[in-house]
N, C-alpha and C positions, 0 to 999 in steps of 0.2 A: 623560186617558188612554183608550186603545182597546185591549180586550182581546179576543181571539177565543177562544171555549172549543168545544173539540170534546169528546164522551165517547162511552166503550164502541164502540170502533173495532172491537175483535174481529177483528184481522188474522189470517189463517192462510198458508202458505204460498202462492205463486201458483196460481192455479186452483181452490183450495178454497173450498167454498160452507159457510156458517153459517146454520142454520134458514132455508134458502130464499132467501139473500142472500149476493153476491159481496162480501165485505168490501172487497178491494182496489179494486174498482171504485167502492165509495161512499167511500171515503175519497179516492182520487183524483179525483172529481169534487168533493168538498167543497173540496179543498185549491186545485183550479183555479178555482174561485169566489172563495175567499178572495183567492187573489193577484190575481185580475181586480179586485174590488171594495174589497179593504181592504189595499191595499198599504202603507197608512199606519197600521197597526196597530202597537202598541208591544210585544206581547206575544201568545203562543198558549200556551193552556193544555189540555192532554188529560187530563181528569180520571179515566184509570184502564180499566182492563181494554184494554189499547192492544192487547194479541193474546190469541187465544182459548184457547190453550193453552200460552203462554210459549215458543214454538219458538225456536230461534236463529234459522232463516230467515226466521220472520215479523219479529223484530225488526230483522234485515237490510233486509227490503222497507219497514218502517216508517221506517227512516233514509233510505231511498232517497228514498221518497215526501215526506218532510220536508225533504229537501236544498234546494230552492229556497225555502223559507220565508226572508226576509229579515230577519224581527225575532227578538226573543228566545224561546226555548222554554223550558217547564216541563212535563215529564211525569210524571204519578203513576200509581202502581202499583196494580192491584186485585187481586181474588182470582184473576180468569183469569190474572194476569201470573206471572212467576218473576223474583224479584228477582237473582238471581245472573246470569241470561241477559241480564236488563236490563242490569245494571251492564256486562256484557262488551260488550253491543252499543253502549252510551253511555257509555263510562268519564269522558268530560268532565261530565258532568251531576252538579249538584250533590247531595250527600249529606250527614248529619249525622255527628257524631263516632262514632256506632255503626253506620254504615253503612246505615242507613233511609233512603229516598229522601224526604227534607225538606230543605226549604229557606225561606228568605223575602227578601222583596225590598223594599226602602222607596221610597215613591214620593212625588209631593206631595201626594197624598190620601192617605196612611197606608199603613201595612206591609201586604204580602200574605204570607200564609203558605200554605206548599205541605206537605200532611201525607202521613204514610204509614201506613195501615190495612191493608196487606196482611200475612196471616199464612199460611204455606205450609200447604197441605193444609186450609183452610179456605174456604167458601163466604162466611160472614159475615167481617166485620172485627175486629182487636184494636187498641186503643189502649192499651198499659199503660205500668207506670212506666219502661220503657227508652225509650220514645218521649216519653213526658211531659216528660222533662229538658230536651229540646230546646224544647217548647212554652213551659214557664214561662222558660226564657230570653229564648226570641224574645218573650213576652209582655213580659217585664220591659224589654227593650232598646226596646220600643215605646213605653214610658212613658205619657203619657196620649192618645198620638195612636190613633185607631181602626183596626183591622186587619179585614182581608177574608181569609176562610178558603177554601180551594180543599181538596177532599178526595174519595175515591172513595166510601165509604160514609155515607151519611146520618146523622149522630150522634145520631139520636132516632127514634121509631117513626114510621115514613112511612104507616102505616095501609092499606098493600096486602098483600093476603093471600098473595100470592106470596114476599113478603119478611119475612113474620111472623119466621120463624127466622134470617134470614141478614143481618140487620143489624150493626150495629156494638155487640159484645159487652164493653161496657166499663161496664155499670151507670150510666150518664147521667155517668161522670166528666169526660168531655170537655167536655160542654156546660157542667157545673158550673164548670169551670176557665174557659172561655172567657167566661161569664157573670159571673165575678169581676174581668176585665179592667178596668183603672180607666179606660180609654179607649173601650171598649165595641167591639162587633163590628158592624160596618158590614153584613155579608152573609156567609152560608155558601153556596158554590157546591160542587155535589156532582154525582154521576153515578150509577151502579149499579142504578138502576130502570128505565132504559131510555125513560122517557116523560117528558114534562114535567110539573113540579111547582113550586107556589110555596105560602108559608106564613109564619107566624111560631111560633116555639117558645114553650114556657108560660113561659120567661124572658125572651120580649120579643125574641130574636134572630130576625131575618129570613133566609129562606133560599129557593132554587131550584135545581131541576134542570136540566140539558141533555135534549134528547131525544137518543137513540143516533144515532149517524152510521149504523151497521150496521142490524140487525136489532132491532125493538122489539115491544113488545106491542100487541095491541089492548087496550085500556084496560077493564079489570073489576077492580075494587077488592076485590071479594070471593072472586073465583076464584083457588085455590091454584095452578091449573093452566089459566094464559090461553094465549089462542093467540098466536103469534109472527105477525107480518107484515113486510112491507118497506116500501118508500115511499123519495121522494128523499132524499137524504144531507142532513142538517141542522148546523148549527152556531149558535152564538150570539155576538152582538156585545154586550159589555159595555162600556159608558162609565162611568168613575170621574172625576169631577170635581166642581166646586164644588156641583154639584147633588145629588150623593149618586151612588149606583149605579144605572144604569138597565139592564137586559136585554132584547134583542130576538132573536127566533128567526129565522135565516134559512133557506129553502129552495132547495137548487138545482134546475136544470132546469125551473123553473116554466113554464107557457104564458101569455104575455099575452094578455088580450082587447080591453082598450081603454086609453087613456091618461088617467088624471083630470084633471081642469082645476085650476087653480090656486086656491086657497081664499084670498082677500083677507082674509076676516074682516069685522067683529069676529065 
């Protein structure tokens, strides 16, 4: 199974710039590259902060940009989004029984979970009892099959100064619940931090983030006020198959210098 992950697109109404970067241009270039190179993908997931201020005009632009995508979409909402405006723009998108933007998908390689950590008025995220009911049912339904989790806020301490107080405010409840799943958790895929990160949580669950498609930080783990920067749009290719899960970062608009020769090995 091939899954395309984008994250932190931060769309604005056409022509607006965010932290020195044109988010519309970034996303259009990324989608153009994805359609040219990965038309065989099975799924695209955007892991939150779809729009910078949750404007209806920005969600309408997002819908227009994504319209040519021929495979299934799952859109998560982050702290910059607005749930009512998102649902107005994407009324067909799956939600849980409480109206949270949560769903699951069963595949040949385990169940995929798409979780909603957005809380209006907060930069950090929440995952309380009102949402945990969905997770409990989804994990129970997965049985002894592994799950792969897609989420905006990392559900653990990411170790980055800027995000010290704006992570997931759940006292570790989500990670505890995932750690108790009989089938195990194959991977947690997240956004929010705008830079690439990979690791293993204290309970043994592997995780990684995508790099923001729009603006990103110059990586400085200790600085609570790091500098924003731009760069070519990026996305990730996630392969989920008999080998497990593998993640590859792709960058658009790269300049080729020379072609590598085929390596015959061994």
